[in-house]
Biopython code that builds the backbone (N, CA, C, O; Angstrom):
import numpy as np
from Bio.PDB.StructureBuilder import StructureBuilder

atoms = [
    (1, "MET", "N", (-17.952, 41.352, -8.527)),
    (1, "MET", "CA", (-19.246, 41.690, -7.958)),
    (1, "MET", "C", (-19.582, 43.151, -8.258)),
    (1, "MET", "O", (-20.710, 43.462, -8.642)),
    (2, "SER", "N", (-18.632, 44.025, -8.089)),
    (2, "SER", "CA", (-18.920, 45.446, -8.271)),
    (2, "SER", "C", (-19.198, 45.797, -9.725)),
    (2, "SER", "O", (-19.825, 46.819, -10.003)),
    (3, "LEU", "N", (-18.742, 44.967, -10.653)),
    (3, "LEU", "CA", (-18.985, 45.237, -12.071)),
    (3, "LEU", "C", (-20.234, 44.528, -12.594)),
    (3, "LEU", "O", (-20.594, 44.679, -13.761)),
    (4, "GLY", "N", (-20.889, 43.758, -11.733)),
    (4, "GLY", "CA", (-22.135, 43.107, -12.112)),
    (4, "GLY", "C", (-21.970, 41.938, -13.072)),
    (4, "GLY", "O", (-22.843, 41.699, -13.906)),
    (5, "SER", "N", (-20.877, 41.215, -12.968)),
    (5, "SER", "CA", (-20.656, 40.061, -13.833)),
    (5, "SER", "C", (-21.807, 39.059, -13.716)),
    (5, "SER", "O", (-22.381, 38.870, -12.643)),
    (6, "ASP", "N", (-22.124, 38.436, -14.823)),
    (6, "ASP", "CA", (-23.191, 37.425, -14.828)),
    (6, "ASP", "C", (-22.855, 36.226, -13.949)),
    (6, "ASP", "O", (-23.749, 35.494, -13.525)),
    (7, "TYR", "N", (-21.589, 36.028, -13.679)),
    (7, "TYR", "CA", (-21.161, 34.843, -12.931)),
    (7, "TYR", "C", (-20.782, 35.121, -11.486)),
    (7, "TYR", "O", (-20.453, 34.184, -10.758)),
    (8, "SER", "N", (-20.815, 36.343, -11.056)),
    (8, "SER", "CA", (-20.363, 36.695, -9.703)),
    (8, "SER", "C", (-21.116, 35.941, -8.619)),
    (8, "SER", "O", (-20.504, 35.353, -7.727)),
    (9, "ILE", "N", (-22.428, 35.958, -8.693)),
    (9, "ILE", "CA", (-23.223, 35.315, -7.645)),
    (9, "ILE", "C", (-23.014, 33.806, -7.684)),
    (9, "ILE", "O", (-22.886, 33.171, -6.637)),
    (10, "GLU", "N", (-22.980, 33.229, -8.882)),
    (10, "GLU", "CA", (-22.741, 31.789, -9.002)),
    (10, "GLU", "C", (-21.382, 31.410, -8.427)),
    (10, "GLU", "O", (-21.253, 30.394, -7.743)),
    (11, "LEU", "N", (-20.381, 32.217, -8.701)),
    (11, "LEU", "CA", (-19.041, 31.955, -8.199)),
    (11, "LEU", "C", (-18.996, 32.029, -6.676)),
    (11, "LEU", "O", (-18.354, 31.200, -6.031)),
    (12, "CYS", "N", (-19.670, 33.011, -6.103)),
    (12, "CYS", "CA", (-19.701, 33.131, -4.636)),
    (12, "CYS", "C", (-20.454, 31.966, -4.008)),
    (12, "CYS", "O", (-20.052, 31.473, -2.954)),
    (13, "ARG", "N", (-21.538, 31.518, -4.633)),
    (13, "ARG", "CA", (-22.271, 30.355, -4.114)),
    (13, "ARG", "C", (-21.401, 29.101, -4.138)),
    (13, "ARG", "O", (-21.386, 28.325, -3.183)),
    (14, "LEU", "N", (-20.677, 28.914, -5.242)),
    (14, "LEU", "CA", (-19.806, 27.755, -5.348)),
    (14, "LEU", "C", (-18.682, 27.823, -4.311)),
    (14, "LEU", "O", (-18.354, 26.818, -3.679)),
    (15, "CYS", "N", (-18.107, 28.987, -4.142)),
    (15, "CYS", "CA", (-17.049, 29.159, -3.147)),
    (15, "CYS", "C", (-17.574, 28.818, -1.753)),
    (15, "CYS", "O", (-16.905, 28.110, -1.000)),
    (16, "ALA", "N", (-18.750, 29.305, -1.404)),
    (16, "ALA", "CA", (-19.334, 29.018, -0.089)),
    (16, "ALA", "C", (-19.583, 27.524, 0.076)),
    (16, "ALA", "O", (-19.337, 26.965, 1.145)),
    (17, "GLU", "N", (-20.068, 26.882, -0.971)),
    (17, "GLU", "CA", (-20.337, 25.446, -0.920)),
    (17, "GLU", "C", (-19.047, 24.653, -0.698)),
    (17, "GLU", "O", (-19.009, 23.735, 0.121)),
    (18, "VAL", "N", (-18.008, 25.007, -1.422)),
    (18, "VAL", "CA", (-16.723, 24.317, -1.280)),
    (18, "VAL", "C", (-16.131, 24.559, 0.108)),
    (18, "VAL", "O", (-15.621, 23.632, 0.737)),
    (19, "CYS", "N", (-16.198, 25.788, 0.577)),
    (19, "CYS", "CA", (-15.663, 26.103, 1.908)),
    (19, "CYS", "C", (-16.409, 25.353, 2.996)),
    (19, "CYS", "O", (-15.790, 24.855, 3.936)),
    (20, "ASN", "N", (-17.722, 25.264, 2.886)),
    (20, "ASN", "CA", (-18.497, 24.520, 3.881)),
    (20, "ASN", "C", (-18.172, 23.029, 3.840)),
    (20, "ASN", "O", (-18.090, 22.387, 4.888)),
    (21, "ALA", "N", (-17.986, 22.470, 2.643)),
    (21, "ALA", "CA", (-17.624, 21.054, 2.528)),
    (21, "ALA", "C", (-16.257, 20.799, 3.164)),
    (21, "ALA", "O", (-16.063, 19.801, 3.858)),
    (22, "CYS", "N", (-15.326, 21.698, 2.924)),
    (22, "CYS", "CA", (-13.998, 21.573, 3.523)),
    (22, "CYS", "C", (-14.099, 21.660, 5.045)),
    (22, "CYS", "O", (-13.468, 20.877, 5.756)),
    (23, "ALA", "N", (-14.879, 22.595, 5.538)),
    (23, "ALA", "CA", (-15.042, 22.757, 6.981)),
    (23, "ALA", "C", (-15.627, 21.499, 7.614)),
    (23, "ALA", "O", (-15.184, 21.075, 8.681)),
    (24, "GLU", "N", (-16.614, 20.904, 6.962)),
    (24, "GLU", "CA", (-17.220, 19.680, 7.498)),
    (24, "GLU", "C", (-16.191, 18.560, 7.608)),
    (24, "GLU", "O", (-16.146, 17.844, 8.608)),
    (25, "GLU", "N", (-15.367, 18.416, 6.575)),
    (25, "GLU", "CA", (-14.335, 17.371, 6.604)),
    (25, "GLU", "C", (-13.308, 17.663, 7.691)),
    (25, "GLU", "O", (-12.906, 16.764, 8.430)),
    (26, "CYS", "N", (-12.884, 18.916, 7.787)),
    (26, "CYS", "CA", (-11.898, 19.277, 8.803)),
    (26, "CYS", "C", (-12.455, 19.094, 10.214)),
    (26, "CYS", "O", (-11.720, 18.717, 11.126)),
    (27, "GLU", "N", (-13.742, 19.357, 10.395)),
    (27, "GLU", "CA", (-14.357, 19.183, 11.713)),
    (27, "GLU", "C", (-14.329, 17.722, 12.155)),
    (27, "GLU", "O", (-14.220, 17.433, 13.347)),
    (28, "LYS", "N", (-14.428, 16.805, 11.197)),
    (28, "LYS", "CA", (-14.334, 15.379, 11.538)),
    (28, "LYS", "C", (-12.966, 15.061, 12.131)),
    (28, "LYS", "O", (-12.861, 14.339, 13.122)),
    (29, "HIS", "N", (-11.931, 15.601, 11.520)),
    (29, "HIS", "CA", (-10.571, 15.357, 12.006)),
    (29, "HIS", "C", (-10.308, 16.126, 13.307)),
    (29, "HIS", "O", (-9.579, 15.658, 14.182)),
    (30, "ALA", "N", (-10.909, 17.299, 13.417)),
    (30, "ALA", "CA", (-10.750, 18.086, 14.642)),
    (30, "ALA", "C", (-11.350, 17.348, 15.836)),
    (30, "ALA", "O", (-10.843, 17.434, 16.955)),
    (31, "ALA", "N", (-12.433, 16.626, 15.583)),
    (31, "ALA", "CA", (-13.076, 15.859, 16.653)),
    (31, "ALA", "C", (-12.171, 14.750, 17.182)),
    (31, "ALA", "O", (-12.376, 14.243, 18.284)),
    (32, "MET", "N", (-11.169, 14.380, 16.386)),
    (32, "MET", "CA", (-10.211, 13.355, 16.812)),
    (32, "MET", "C", (-8.977, 13.979, 17.452)),
    (32, "MET", "O", (-7.980, 13.298, 17.691)),
    (33, "GLY", "N", (-9.052, 15.286, 17.730)),
    (33, "GLY", "CA", (-7.983, 15.946, 18.458)),
    (33, "GLY", "C", (-6.956, 16.672, 17.612)),
    (33, "GLY", "O", (-5.936, 17.127, 18.131)),
    (34, "MET", "N", (-7.205, 16.784, 16.339)),
    (34, "MET", "CA", (-6.247, 17.474, 15.467)),
    (34, "MET", "C", (-6.564, 18.970, 15.444)),
    (34, "MET", "O", (-7.445, 19.423, 14.714)),
    (35, "GLU", "N", (-5.835, 19.715, 16.251)),
    (35, "GLU", "CA", (-6.099, 21.147, 16.440)),
    (35, "GLU", "C", (-5.968, 21.929, 15.140)),
    (35, "GLU", "O", (-6.752, 22.844, 14.890)),
    (36, "HIS", "N", (-4.992, 21.583, 14.314)),
    (36, "HIS", "CA", (-4.821, 22.325, 13.065)),
    (36, "HIS", "C", (-6.041, 22.168, 12.157)),
    (36, "HIS", "O", (-6.334, 23.056, 11.357)),
    (37, "CYS", "N", (-6.749, 21.053, 12.272)),
    (37, "CYS", "CA", (-7.970, 20.859, 11.486)),
    (37, "CYS", "C", (-9.105, 21.728, 12.032)),
    (37, "CYS", "O", (-9.945, 22.200, 11.266)),
    (38, "ALA", "N", (-9.133, 21.940, 13.326)),
    (38, "ALA", "CA", (-10.132, 22.837, 13.907)),
    (38, "ALA", "C", (-9.906, 24.264, 13.407)),
    (38, "ALA", "O", (-10.857, 24.987, 13.111)),
    (39, "GLN", "N", (-8.649, 24.651, 13.318)),
    (39, "GLN", "CA", (-8.327, 25.985, 12.808)),
    (39, "GLN", "C", (-8.700, 26.110, 11.336)),
    (39, "GLN", "O", (-9.193, 27.152, 10.905)),
    (40, "CYS", "N", (-8.470, 25.066, 10.573)),
    (40, "CYS", "CA", (-8.829, 25.062, 9.155)),
    (40, "CYS", "C", (-10.346, 25.162, 9.002)),
    (40, "CYS", "O", (-10.836, 25.924, 8.169)),
    (41, "ALA", "N", (-11.076, 24.409, 9.788)),
    (41, "ALA", "CA", (-12.537, 24.443, 9.719)),
    (41, "ALA", "C", (-13.053, 25.845, 10.027)),
    (41, "ALA", "O", (-13.967, 26.335, 9.364)),
    (42, "GLU", "N", (-12.471, 26.478, 11.022)),
    (42, "GLU", "CA", (-12.873, 27.836, 11.387)),
    (42, "GLU", "C", (-12.613, 28.817, 10.233)),
    (42, "GLU", "O", (-13.448, 29.668, 9.928)),
    (43, "ALA", "N", (-11.455, 28.682, 9.607)),
    (43, "ALA", "CA", (-11.123, 29.556, 8.472)),
    (43, "ALA", "C", (-12.060, 29.305, 7.297)),
    (43, "ALA", "O", (-12.478, 30.245, 6.622)),
    (44, "CYS", "N", (-12.387, 28.057, 7.055)),
    (44, "CYS", "CA", (-13.296, 27.728, 5.956)),
    (44, "CYS", "C", (-14.698, 28.270, 6.218)),
    (44, "CYS", "O", (-15.350, 28.769, 5.301)),
    (45, "ARG", "N", (-15.161, 28.178, 7.442)),
    (45, "ARG", "CA", (-16.488, 28.729, 7.781)),
    (45, "ARG", "C", (-16.491, 30.252, 7.597)),
    (45, "ARG", "O", (-17.469, 30.819, 7.110)),
    (46, "ALA", "N", (-15.408, 30.899, 7.983)),
    (46, "ALA", "CA", (-15.322, 32.357, 7.814)),
    (46, "ALA", "C", (-15.345, 32.717, 6.326)),
    (46, "ALA", "O", (-15.981, 33.696, 5.934)),
    (47, "CYS", "N", (-14.665, 31.941, 5.512)),
    (47, "CYS", "CA", (-14.664, 32.180, 4.070)),
    (47, "CYS", "C", (-16.069, 31.980, 3.502)),
    (47, "CYS", "O", (-16.534, 32.793, 2.704)),
    (48, "ALA", "N", (-16.736, 30.925, 3.899)),
    (48, "ALA", "CA", (-18.103, 30.671, 3.438)),
    (48, "ALA", "C", (-19.029, 31.813, 3.843)),
    (48, "ALA", "O", (-19.865, 32.247, 3.051)),
    (49, "ASP", "N", (-18.882, 32.297, 5.067)),
    (49, "ASP", "CA", (-19.698, 33.425, 5.531)),
    (49, "ASP", "C", (-19.444, 34.668, 4.687)),
    (49, "ASP", "O", (-20.380, 35.386, 4.335)),
    (50, "ALA", "N", (-18.181, 34.921, 4.366)),
    (50, "ALA", "CA", (-17.839, 36.091, 3.550)),
    (50, "ALA", "C", (-18.462, 35.960, 2.162)),
    (50, "ALA", "O", (-18.989, 36.934, 1.625)),
    (51, "CYS", "N", (-18.408, 34.784, 1.590)),
    (51, "CYS", "CA", (-19.010, 34.574, 0.269)),
    (51, "CYS", "C", (-20.521, 34.757, 0.330)),
    (51, "CYS", "O", (-21.107, 35.386, -0.551)),
    (52, "ASN", "N", (-21.144, 34.219, 1.353)),
    (52, "ASN", "CA", (-22.597, 34.376, 1.496)),
    (52, "ASN", "C", (-22.975, 35.836, 1.702)),
    (52, "ASN", "O", (-24.008, 36.282, 1.203)),
    (53, "ASN", "N", (-22.154, 36.585, 2.431)),
    (53, "ASN", "CA", (-22.412, 38.021, 2.615)),
    (53, "ASN", "C", (-22.324, 38.764, 1.301)),
    (53, "ASN", "O", (-23.095, 39.691, 1.054)),
    (54, "MET", "N", (-21.386, 38.365, 0.453)),
    (54, "MET", "CA", (-21.259, 38.998, -0.851)),
    (54, "MET", "C", (-22.534, 38.802, -1.674)),
    (54, "MET", "O", (-22.981, 39.704, -2.382)),
    (55, "ILE", "N", (-23.101, 37.610, -1.562)),
    (55, "ILE", "CA", (-24.329, 37.294, -2.308)),
    (55, "ILE", "C", (-25.495, 38.138, -1.797)),
    (55, "ILE", "O", (-26.227, 38.737, -2.584)),
    (56, "THR", "N", (-25.660, 38.181, -0.481)),
    (56, "THR", "CA", (-26.816, 38.885, 0.084)),
    (56, "THR", "C", (-26.701, 40.398, -0.030)),
    (56, "THR", "O", (-27.712, 41.100, -0.054)),
    (57, "ASN", "N", (-25.482, 40.899, -0.101)),
    (57, "ASN", "CA", (-25.299, 42.356, -0.203)),
    (57, "ASN", "C", (-25.235, 42.835, -1.654)),
    (57, "ASN", "O", (-25.047, 44.025, -1.906)),
    (58, "ASN", "N", (-25.389, 41.933, -2.590)),
    (58, "ASN", "CA", (-25.322, 42.312, -3.985)),
    (58, "ASN", "C", (-26.691, 42.627, -4.532)),
    (58, "ASN", "O", (-26.822, 42.968, -5.708)),
]
sb = StructureBuilder()
sb.init_structure("model")
sb.init_model(0)
sb.init_chain("A")
sb.init_seg("    ")
for serial, (resi, resn, name, xyz) in enumerate(atoms, 1):
    if name == "N":
        sb.init_residue(resn, " ", resi, " ")
    sb.init_atom(name, np.array(xyz, "f"), 0.0, 1.0, " ", f" {name:<3s}", serial, name[0])
structure = sb.get_structure()
């Protein structure tokens, strides 16, 4: 990102998309009482947020 790569923003968008998809799947399992999946979903959402912040701050 700091070097202005042509692919930086695309890569961050893809990362956010993948993290959100993972979080959605983990949330389904968390709803069935699997605590470790709730923790995974939370981590994935945080990763997606970080990627989105990279995009907006660039």
